[in-house]
N, CA, C, O and the ligand as a Tripos MOL2 file, in Angstrom:
@<TRIPOS>MOLECULE
protein
  237   235    60     0     0
PROTEIN
NO_CHARGES

@<TRIPOS>ATOM
      1 N          -9.6740   -5.5090  -27.3760 N.3       1 MET1
      2 CA         -8.8210   -6.5360  -28.0700 C.3       1 MET1
      3 C          -8.9010   -7.8410  -27.3670 C.2       1 MET1
      4 O          -8.6560   -7.9130  -26.1620 O.2       1 MET1
      5 N          -9.2390   -8.8910  -28.0870 N.am      2 ALA2
      6 CA         -9.2980  -10.2450  -27.4640 C.3       2 ALA2
      7 C          -8.1210  -11.0870  -27.9080 C.2       2 ALA2
      8 O          -8.1750  -12.3160  -27.9710 O.2       2 ALA2
      9 N          -7.0890  -10.3900  -28.2020 N.am      3 TYR3
     10 CA         -5.9760  -11.1180  -28.7780 C.3       3 TYR3
     11 C          -5.2880  -12.0330  -27.7230 C.2       3 TYR3
     12 O          -4.8570  -13.1470  -28.0210 O.2       3 TYR3
     13 N          -5.2120  -11.5180  -26.5140 N.am      4 ASP4
     14 CA         -4.5500  -12.3100  -25.4310 C.3       4 ASP4
     15 C          -5.3640  -13.5820  -25.1500 C.2       4 ASP4
     16 O          -4.8100  -14.6580  -24.9240 O.2       4 ASP4
     17 N          -6.6240  -13.4310  -25.1690 N.am      5 ASN5
     18 CA         -7.5090  -14.5810  -24.9040 C.3       5 ASN5
     19 C          -7.4330  -15.7130  -25.9210 C.2       5 ASN5
     20 O          -7.3760  -16.8960  -25.5850 O.2       5 ASN5
     21 N          -7.4370  -15.2920  -27.1670 N.am      6 SER6
     22 CA         -7.3690  -16.3210  -28.2010 C.3       6 SER6
     23 C          -6.0450  -17.0730  -28.1810 C.2       6 SER6
     24 O          -5.9130  -18.2120  -28.6280 O.2       6 SER6
     25 N          -5.0790  -16.3500  -27.6310 N.am      7 ARG7
     26 CA         -3.7620  -16.9340  -27.5640 C.3       7 ARG7
     27 C          -3.7880  -18.1440  -26.6080 C.2       7 ARG7
     28 O          -3.1670  -19.1810  -26.8360 O.2       7 ARG7
     29 N          -4.5380  -17.9360  -25.5450 N.am      8 ARG8
     30 CA         -4.5780  -19.0010  -24.5050 C.3       8 ARG8
     31 C          -5.4320  -20.1440  -24.9500 C.2       8 ARG8
     32 O          -5.1710  -21.2920  -24.5880 O.2       8 ARG8
     33 N          -6.4380  -19.8650  -25.7200 N.am      9 ASP9
     34 CA         -7.3700  -20.9570  -26.1550 C.3       9 ASP9
     35 C          -6.7050  -21.8790  -27.1630 C.2       9 ASP9
     36 O          -7.0580  -23.0500  -27.2990 O.2       9 ASP9
     37 N          -5.7670  -21.3320  -27.8390 N.am     10 ARG10
     38 CA         -5.1970  -22.1130  -28.9400 C.3      10 ARG10
     39 C          -4.4310  -23.3040  -28.3840 C.2      10 ARG10
     40 O          -3.4980  -23.1440  -27.5970 O.2      10 ARG10
     41 N          -4.8340  -24.4960  -28.8010 N.am     11 PRO11
     42 CA         -4.0640  -25.6480  -28.3580 C.3      11 PRO11
     43 C          -2.7110  -25.7330  -29.0570 C.2      11 PRO11
     44 O          -2.5830  -25.6430  -30.2780 O.2      11 PRO11
     45 N          -1.7720  -25.9030  -28.2450 N.am     12 ARG12
     46 CA         -0.3770  -25.9620  -28.8180 C.3      12 ARG12
     47 C           0.2100  -27.3220  -28.5340 C.2      12 ARG12
     48 O          -0.0580  -27.9600  -27.5160 O.2      12 ARG12
     49 N           1.0190  -27.7310  -29.4780 N.am     13 GLU13
     50 CA          1.6620  -29.0410  -29.2890 C.3      13 GLU13
     51 C           2.8730  -28.8920  -28.4270 C.2      13 GLU13
     52 O           3.7570  -28.0680  -28.6610 O.2      13 GLU13
     53 N           2.8770  -29.7450  -27.3920 N.am     14 PHE14
     54 CA          4.0320  -29.6890  -26.5120 C.3      14 PHE14
     55 C           4.7510  -30.9950  -26.5030 C.2      14 PHE14
     56 O           4.1250  -32.0510  -26.6030 O.2      14 PHE14
     57 N           6.0150  -30.9530  -26.3890 N.am     15 PHE15
     58 CA          6.8430  -32.1390  -26.3280 C.3      15 PHE15
     59 C           7.4740  -32.2800  -25.0130 C.2      15 PHE15
     60 O           7.8840  -31.2950  -24.3990 O.2      15 PHE15
     61 N           7.5660  -33.4940  -24.5580 N.am     16 THR16
     62 CA          8.2530  -33.7080  -23.2920 C.3      16 THR16
     63 C           9.7250  -33.9810  -23.5290 C.2      16 THR16
     64 O          10.0960  -34.7980  -24.3720 O.2      16 THR16
     65 N          10.5430  -33.2930  -22.7820 N.am     17 ALA17
     66 CA         11.9990  -33.4150  -22.9750 C.3      17 ALA17
     67 C          12.6440  -33.3510  -21.5760 C.2      17 ALA17
     68 O          12.0240  -32.9210  -20.6030 O.2      17 ALA17
     69 N          13.8340  -33.7670  -21.5190 N.am     18 THR18
     70 CA         14.5800  -33.6640  -20.2870 C.3      18 THR18
     71 C          15.5550  -32.5210  -20.3820 C.2      18 THR18
     72 O          16.3290  -32.4230  -21.3340 O.2      18 THR18
     73 N          15.5160  -31.6800  -19.4150 N.am     19 CYS19
     74 CA         16.3550  -30.4900  -19.4330 C.3      19 CYS19
     75 C          17.7840  -30.9410  -19.3200 C.2      19 CYS19
     76 O          18.1360  -31.7980  -18.5090 O.2      19 CYS19
     77 N          18.6080  -30.3280  -20.1730 N.am     20 SER20
     78 CA         20.0270  -30.6570  -20.2140 C.3      20 SER20
     79 C          20.7870  -30.0520  -19.0170 C.2      20 SER20
     80 O          21.9120  -30.4440  -18.7080 O.2      20 SER20
     81 N          20.1660  -29.1390  -18.3940 N.am     21 GLU21
     82 CA         20.8470  -28.4020  -17.3290 C.3      21 GLU21
     83 C          20.5350  -29.0580  -15.9880 C.2      21 GLU21
     84 O          21.4590  -29.4420  -15.2720 O.2      21 GLU21
     85 N          19.2860  -29.1940  -15.6340 N.am     22 CYS22
     86 CA         18.9450  -29.6680  -14.3090 C.3      22 CYS22
     87 C          18.3950  -31.0980  -14.3560 C.2      22 CYS22
     88 O          18.2110  -31.7040  -13.3010 O.2      22 CYS22
     89 N          18.1350  -31.6420  -15.5100 N.am     23 GLY23
     90 CA         17.6650  -32.9980  -15.6240 C.3      23 GLY23
     91 C          16.2230  -33.1830  -15.3350 C.2      23 GLY23
     92 O          15.7470  -34.3140  -15.2420 O.2      23 GLY23
     93 N          15.5150  -32.1100  -15.1900 N.am     24 LYS24
     94 CA         14.0760  -32.1470  -14.9030 C.3      24 LYS24
     95 C          13.3230  -32.3950  -16.1980 C.2      24 LYS24
     96 O          13.7400  -31.9990  -17.2870 O.2      24 LYS24
     97 N          12.1940  -33.0680  -16.0280 N.am     25 GLU25
     98 CA         11.3410  -33.2520  -17.2270 C.3      25 GLU25
     99 C          10.5780  -31.9600  -17.4810 C.2      25 GLU25
    100 O          10.0240  -31.3410  -16.5730 O.2      25 GLU25
    101 N          10.5750  -31.5910  -18.7150 N.am     26 CYS26
    102 CA          9.8820  -30.3680  -19.0110 C.3      26 CYS26
    103 C           9.0980  -30.4420  -20.3530 C.2      26 CYS26
    104 O           9.3490  -31.2980  -21.2010 O.2      26 CYS26
    105 N           8.1880  -29.5480  -20.4880 N.am     27 GLU27
    106 CA          7.4660  -29.5140  -21.7530 C.3      27 GLU27
    107 C           7.9560  -28.2910  -22.6080 C.2      27 GLU27
    108 O           8.0640  -27.1550  -22.1460 O.2      27 GLU27
    109 N           8.2230  -28.6220  -23.8190 N.am     28 ILE28
    110 CA          8.6400  -27.5280  -24.6920 C.3      28 ILE28
    111 C           7.7490  -27.4180  -25.8950 C.2      28 ILE28
    112 O           7.2390  -28.4370  -26.3610 O.2      28 ILE28
    113 N           7.5400  -26.2630  -26.4120 N.am     29 PRO29
    114 CA          6.6050  -26.0260  -27.4950 C.3      29 PRO29
    115 C           7.2260  -26.3510  -28.8590 C.2      29 PRO29
    116 O           6.6600  -26.0080  -29.8970 O.2      29 PRO29
    117 N           8.3310  -26.9790  -28.8560 N.am     30 PHE30
    118 CA          8.9340  -27.3760  -30.1410 C.3      30 PHE30
    119 C           9.5120  -28.7660  -30.0740 C.2      30 PHE30
    120 O           9.7850  -29.2660  -28.9830 O.2      30 PHE30
    121 N           9.7000  -29.3840  -31.1740 N.am     31 LYS31
    122 CA         10.2140  -30.7290  -31.1690 C.3      31 LYS31
    123 C          11.6760  -30.7240  -30.7460 C.2      31 LYS31
    124 O          12.4920  -29.9770  -31.2860 O.2      31 LYS31
    125 N          11.9900  -31.5580  -29.7840 N.am     32 PRO32
    126 CA         13.3730  -31.6230  -29.3590 C.3      32 PRO32
    127 C          14.2590  -32.1960  -30.4720 C.2      32 PRO32
    128 O          13.9300  -33.1990  -31.1040 O.2      32 PRO32
    129 N          15.3580  -31.5420  -30.6780 N.am     33 THR33
    130 CA         16.2820  -31.9720  -31.6930 C.3      33 THR33
    131 C          17.3900  -32.7950  -31.1020 C.2      33 THR33
    132 O          18.0250  -32.4180  -30.1170 O.2      33 THR33
    133 N          17.6050  -33.9270  -31.7290 N.am     34 GLN34
    134 CA         18.6180  -34.8330  -31.2040 C.3      34 GLN34
    135 C          20.0130  -34.1890  -31.3030 C.2      34 GLN34
    136 O          20.3930  -33.6140  -32.3220 O.2      34 GLN34
    137 N          20.7420  -34.3150  -30.2060 N.am     35 GLY35
    138 CA         22.0760  -33.7240  -30.2600 C.3      35 GLY35
    139 C          22.1360  -32.2880  -29.7970 C.2      35 GLY35
    140 O          23.2050  -31.7120  -29.5940 O.2      35 GLY35
    141 N          20.9220  -31.7200  -29.6330 N.am     36 ARG36
    142 CA         20.9040  -30.3380  -29.1490 C.3      36 ARG36
    143 C          20.3670  -30.3070  -27.7510 C.2      36 ARG36
    144 O          19.4040  -31.0120  -27.4450 O.2      36 ARG36
    145 N          20.9490  -29.5250  -26.9040 N.am     37 PRO37
    146 CA         20.4740  -29.4830  -25.5250 C.3      37 PRO37
    147 C          19.1090  -28.8150  -25.4160 C.2      37 PRO37
    148 O          18.7900  -27.8760  -26.1440 O.2      37 PRO37
    149 N          18.3300  -29.3220  -24.4980 N.am     38 VAL38
    150 CA         17.0180  -28.7660  -24.2780 C.3      38 VAL38
    151 C          16.9480  -28.2250  -22.8740 C.2      38 VAL38
    152 O          17.4020  -28.8950  -21.9460 O.2      38 VAL38
    153 N          16.4200  -27.0870  -22.6810 N.am     39 TYR39
    154 CA         16.3710  -26.5120  -21.3390 C.3      39 TYR39
    155 C          14.9160  -26.2430  -20.9450 C.2      39 TYR39
    156 O          14.0650  -25.8610  -21.7500 O.2      39 TYR39
    157 N          14.6910  -26.4750  -19.6170 N.am     40 CYS40
    158 CA         13.3490  -26.1400  -19.1400 C.3      40 CYS40
    159 C          13.2640  -24.6030  -19.0380 C.2      40 CYS40
    160 O          14.2380  -23.8790  -19.2460 O.2      40 CYS40
    161 N          12.0670  -24.1590  -18.7130 N.am     41 ARG41
    162 CA         11.8680  -22.7660  -18.7350 C.3      41 ARG41
    163 C          12.8170  -22.0300  -17.8030 C.2      41 ARG41
    164 O          13.3610  -20.9810  -18.1490 O.2      41 ARG41
    165 N          13.0020  -22.5780  -16.6460 N.am     42 ASP42
    166 CA         13.8880  -21.9060  -15.6640 C.3      42 ASP42
    167 C          15.3440  -21.7840  -16.1550 C.2      42 ASP42
    168 O          15.9690  -20.7260  -16.0790 O.2      42 ASP42
    169 N          15.8280  -22.8800  -16.6410 N.am     43 CYS43
    170 CA         17.1850  -22.8650  -17.0890 C.3      43 CYS43
    171 C          17.3130  -22.0230  -18.3750 C.2      43 CYS43
    172 O          18.3160  -21.3340  -18.5640 O.2      43 CYS43
    173 N          16.3370  -22.0770  -19.2210 N.am     44 TYR44
    174 CA         16.4120  -21.3510  -20.3970 C.3      44 TYR44
    175 C          16.4760  -19.8320  -20.1140 C.2      44 TYR44
    176 O          17.1840  -19.0840  -20.7870 O.2      44 TYR44
    177 N          15.7360  -19.4270  -19.1290 N.am     45 ARG45
    178 CA         15.7090  -18.0670  -18.7080 C.3      45 ARG45
    179 C          17.0660  -17.6440  -18.1720 C.2      45 ARG45
    180 O          17.5890  -16.5690  -18.4660 O.2      45 ARG45
    181 N          17.6070  -18.5560  -17.3630 N.am     46 ARG46
    182 CA         18.8980  -18.2740  -16.7830 C.3      46 ARG46
    183 C          19.9720  -18.1400  -17.8330 C.2      46 ARG46
    184 O          20.9380  -17.3900  -17.6880 O.2      46 ARG46
    185 N          19.7640  -18.9140  -18.9250 N.am     47 MET47
    186 CA         20.7980  -18.9830  -19.9740 C.3      47 MET47
    187 C          20.7690  -17.7100  -20.8420 C.2      47 MET47
    188 O          21.7520  -17.3470  -21.4880 O.2      47 MET47
    189 N          19.6160  -17.0620  -20.8250 N.am     48 GLN48
    190 CA         19.5490  -15.8500  -21.6550 C.3      48 GLN48
    191 C          20.5950  -14.8450  -21.2720 C.2      48 GLN48
    192 O          20.6680  -14.4270  -20.1160 O.2      48 GLN48
    193 N          21.3870  -14.4600  -22.2050 N.am     49 PRO49
    194 CA         22.3950  -13.4470  -21.8790 C.3      49 PRO49
    195 C          21.7290  -12.0870  -21.6740 C.2      49 PRO49
    196 O          20.6700  -11.7730  -22.2170 O.2      49 PRO49
    197 N          22.4020  -11.3350  -20.8840 N.am     50 GLU50
    198 CA         21.8070   -9.9920  -20.6650 C.3      50 GLU50
    199 C          21.8820   -9.2000  -21.9750 C.2      50 GLU50
    200 O          22.6880   -9.4490  -22.8720 O.2      50 GLU50
    201 N          20.9860   -8.2430  -22.0010 N.am     51 ARG51
    202 CA         20.9310   -7.4490  -23.2220 C.3      51 ARG51
    203 C          22.2390   -6.7000  -23.4510 C.2      51 ARG51
    204 O          22.7610   -6.0040  -22.5810 O.2      51 ARG51
    205 N          22.7240   -6.8790  -24.6380 N.am     52 ARG52
    206 CA         23.9760   -6.1940  -24.9810 C.3      52 ARG52
    207 C          23.7840   -5.5390  -26.3260 C.2      52 ARG52
    208 O          23.0110   -6.0380  -27.1440 O.2      52 ARG52
    209 N          24.4240   -4.4990  -26.5670 N.am     53 PRO53
    210 CA         24.3930   -3.9270  -27.8990 C.3      53 PRO53
    211 C          25.1350   -4.8280  -28.8880 C.2      53 PRO53
    212 O          26.2620   -5.2600  -28.6430 O.2      53 PRO53
    213 N          24.4990   -5.0840  -29.9550 N.am     54 VAL54
    214 CA         25.0560   -5.9960  -30.9530 C.3      54 VAL54
    215 C          26.0660   -5.2320  -31.8220 C.2      54 VAL54
    216 O          25.7740   -4.1670  -32.3660 O.2      54 VAL54
    217 N          27.2190   -5.7990  -31.9220 N.am     55 ARG55
    218 CA         28.2450   -5.1890  -32.6980 C.3      55 ARG55
    219 C          28.2960   -5.7480  -34.0940 C.2      55 ARG55
    220 O          28.3830   -6.9610  -34.2840 O.2      55 ARG55
    221 N          28.2450   -4.9060  -35.0330 N.am     56 LYS56
    222 CA         28.3070   -5.3710  -36.4170 C.3      56 LYS56
    223 C          29.7710   -5.6380  -36.8040 C.2      56 LYS56
    224 O          30.6680   -4.8750  -36.4480 O.2      56 LYS56
    225 N          29.9800   -6.6880  -37.5050 N.am     57 PRO57
    226 CA         31.3360   -6.9260  -37.9520 C.3      57 PRO57
    227 C          31.7910   -5.8550  -38.9320 C.2      57 PRO57
    228 O          31.0280   -5.3810  -39.7730 O.2      57 PRO57
    229 N          32.9830   -5.5150  -38.8010 N.am     58 ARG58
    230 CA         33.5190   -4.4490  -39.7050 C.3      58 ARG58
    231 C          34.1520   -5.0780  -40.9420 C.2      58 ARG58
    232 O          34.8650   -6.0800  -40.8780 O.2      58 ARG58
    233 N          33.8550   -4.4380  -42.0690 N.am     59 PHE59
    234 CA         34.5360   -4.9230  -43.2980 C.3      59 PHE59
    235 C          35.2080   -3.7910  -43.9680 C.2      59 PHE59
    236 O          35.8350   -3.9750  -45.0110 O.2      59 PHE59
    237 ZN         16.2980  -27.0850  -16.2060 Zn       60 ZN60
@<TRIPOS>BOND
     1     1     2 1
     2     2     3 1
     3     3     4 2
     4     3     5 am
     5     5     6 1
     6     6     7 1
     7     7     8 2
     8     7     9 am
     9     9    10 1
    10    10    11 1
    11    11    12 2
    12    11    13 am
    13    13    14 1
    14    14    15 1
    15    15    16 2
    16    15    17 am
    17    17    18 1
    18    18    19 1
    19    19    20 2
    20    19    21 am
    21    21    22 1
    22    22    23 1
    23    23    24 2
    24    23    25 am
    25    25    26 1
    26    26    27 1
    27    27    28 2
    28    27    29 am
    29    29    30 1
    30    30    31 1
    31    31    32 2
    32    31    33 am
    33    33    34 1
    34    34    35 1
    35    35    36 2
    36    35    37 am
    37    37    38 1
    38    38    39 1
    39    39    40 2
    40    39    41 am
    41    41    42 1
    42    42    43 1
    43    43    44 2
    44    43    45 am
    45    45    46 1
    46    46    47 1
    47    47    48 2
    48    47    49 am
    49    49    50 1
    50    50    51 1
    51    51    52 2
    52    51    53 am
    53    53    54 1
    54    54    55 1
    55    55    56 2
    56    55    57 am
    57    57    58 1
    58    58    59 1
    59    59    60 2
    60    59    61 am
    61    61    62 1
    62    62    63 1
    63    63    64 2
    64    63    65 am
    65    65    66 1
    66    66    67 1
    67    67    68 2
    68    67    69 am
    69    69    70 1
    70    70    71 1
    71    71    72 2
    72    71    73 am
    73    73    74 1
    74    74    75 1
    75    75    76 2
    76    75    77 am
    77    77    78 1
    78    78    79 1
    79    79    80 2
    80    79    81 am
    81    81    82 1
    82    82    83 1
    83    83    84 2
    84    83    85 am
    85    85    86 1
    86    86    87 1
    87    87    88 2
    88    87    89 am
    89    89    90 1
    90    90    91 1
    91    91    92 2
    92    91    93 am
    93    93    94 1
    94    94    95 1
    95    95    96 2
    96    95    97 am
    97    97    98 1
    98    98    99 1
    99    99   100 2
   100    99   101 am
   101   101   102 1
   102   102   103 1
   103   103   104 2
   104   103   105 am
   105   105   106 1
   106   106   107 1
   107   107   108 2
   108   107   109 am
   109   109   110 1
   110   110   111 1
   111   111   112 2
   112   111   113 am
   113   113   114 1
   114   114   115 1
   115   115   116 2
   116   115   117 am
   117   117   118 1
   118   118   119 1
   119   119   120 2
   120   119   121 am
   121   121   122 1
   122   122   123 1
   123   123   124 2
   124   123   125 am
   125   125   126 1
   126   126   127 1
   127   127   128 2
   128   127   129 am
   129   129   130 1
   130   130   131 1
   131   131   132 2
   132   131   133 am
   133   133   134 1
   134   134   135 1
   135   135   136 2
   136   135   137 am
   137   137   138 1
   138   138   139 1
   139   139   140 2
   140   139   141 am
   141   141   142 1
   142   142   143 1
   143   143   144 2
   144   143   145 am
   145   145   146 1
   146   146   147 1
   147   147   148 2
   148   147   149 am
   149   149   150 1
   150   150   151 1
   151   151   152 2
   152   151   153 am
   153   153   154 1
   154   154   155 1
   155   155   156 2
   156   155   157 am
   157   157   158 1
   158   158   159 1
   159   159   160 2
   160   159   161 am
   161   161   162 1
   162   162   163 1
   163   163   164 2
   164   163   165 am
   165   165   166 1
   166   166   167 1
   167   167   168 2
   168   167   169 am
   169   169   170 1
   170   170   171 1
   171   171   172 2
   172   171   173 am
   173   173   174 1
   174   174   175 1
   175   175   176 2
   176   175   177 am
   177   177   178 1
   178   178   179 1
   179   179   180 2
   180   179   181 am
   181   181   182 1
   182   182   183 1
   183   183   184 2
   184   183   185 am
   185   185   186 1
   186   186   187 1
   187   187   188 2
   188   187   189 am
   189   189   190 1
   190   190   191 1
   191   191   192 2
   192   191   193 am
   193   193   194 1
   194   194   195 1
   195   195   196 2
   196   195   197 am
   197   197   198 1
   198   198   199 1
   199   199   200 2
   200   199   201 am
   201   201   202 1
   202   202   203 1
   203   203   204 2
   204   203   205 am
   205   205   206 1
   206   206   207 1
   207   207   208 2
   208   207   209 am
   209   209   210 1
   210   210   211 1
   211   211   212 2
   212   211   213 am
   213   213   214 1
   214   214   215 1
   215   215   216 2
   216   215   217 am
   217   217   218 1
   218   218   219 1
   219   219   220 2
   220   219   221 am
   221   221   222 1
   222   222   223 1
   223   223   224 2
   224   223   225 am
   225   225   226 1
   226   226   227 1
   227   227   228 2
   228   227   229 am
   229   229   230 1
   230   230   231 1
   231   231   232 2
   232   231   233 am
   233   233   234 1
   234   234   235 1
   235   235   236 2
@<TRIPOS>SUBSTRUCTURE
     1 MET1         2 RESIDUE 1 A MET
     2 ALA2         6 RESIDUE 1 A ALA
     3 TYR3        10 RESIDUE 1 A TYR
     4 ASP4        14 RESIDUE 1 A ASP
     5 ASN5        18 RESIDUE 1 A ASN
     6 SER6        22 RESIDUE 1 A SER
     7 ARG7        26 RESIDUE 1 A ARG
     8 ARG8        30 RESIDUE 1 A ARG
     9 ASP9        34 RESIDUE 1 A ASP
    10 ARG10       38 RESIDUE 1 A ARG
    11 PRO11       42 RESIDUE 1 A PRO
    12 ARG12       46 RESIDUE 1 A ARG
    13 GLU13       50 RESIDUE 1 A GLU
    14 PHE14       54 RESIDUE 1 A PHE
    15 PHE15       58 RESIDUE 1 A PHE
    16 THR16       62 RESIDUE 1 A THR
    17 ALA17       66 RESIDUE 1 A ALA
    18 THR18       70 RESIDUE 1 A THR
    19 CYS19       74 RESIDUE 1 A CYS
    20 SER20       78 RESIDUE 1 A SER
    21 GLU21       82 RESIDUE 1 A GLU
    22 CYS22       86 RESIDUE 1 A CYS
    23 GLY23       90 RESIDUE 1 A GLY
    24 LYS24       94 RESIDUE 1 A LYS
    25 GLU25       98 RESIDUE 1 A GLU
    26 CYS26      102 RESIDUE 1 A CYS
    27 GLU27      106 RESIDUE 1 A GLU
    28 ILE28      110 RESIDUE 1 A ILE
    29 PRO29      114 RESIDUE 1 A PRO
    30 PHE30      118 RESIDUE 1 A PHE
    31 LYS31      122 RESIDUE 1 A LYS
    32 PRO32      126 RESIDUE 1 A PRO
    33 THR33      130 RESIDUE 1 A THR
    34 GLN34      134 RESIDUE 1 A GLN
    35 GLY35      138 RESIDUE 1 A GLY
    36 ARG36      142 RESIDUE 1 A ARG
    37 PRO37      146 RESIDUE 1 A PRO
    38 VAL38      150 RESIDUE 1 A VAL
    39 TYR39      154 RESIDUE 1 A TYR
    40 CYS40      158 RESIDUE 1 A CYS
    41 ARG41      162 RESIDUE 1 A ARG
    42 ASP42      166 RESIDUE 1 A ASP
    43 CYS43      170 RESIDUE 1 A CYS
    44 TYR44      174 RESIDUE 1 A TYR
    45 ARG45      178 RESIDUE 1 A ARG
    46 ARG46      182 RESIDUE 1 A ARG
    47 MET47      186 RESIDUE 1 A MET
    48 GLN48      190 RESIDUE 1 A GLN
    49 PRO49      194 RESIDUE 1 A PRO
    50 GLU50      198 RESIDUE 1 A GLU
    51 ARG51      202 RESIDUE 1 A ARG
    52 ARG52      206 RESIDUE 1 A ARG
    53 PRO53      210 RESIDUE 1 A PRO
    54 VAL54      214 RESIDUE 1 A VAL
    55 ARG55      218 RESIDUE 1 A ARG
    56 LYS56      222 RESIDUE 1 A LYS
    57 PRO57      226 RESIDUE 1 A PRO
    58 ARG58      230 RESIDUE 1 A ARG
    59 PHE59      234 RESIDUE 1 A PHE
    60 ZN60       237 GROUP 0 **** ****
């Protein structure tokens, strides 16, 4: 399988943004949205909540 290789070759558009958490300049693979915080990879990872079982709302 050469799937992993083709993934790397593919040019991706990156946008430069300033991390809302640490203020570092970072590149993100999506267009930064105004009014929404942008996080660098490190901060984004830190922000990820630990895996929790999702509770369905009861009706
Ligand atoms: Zn950051």
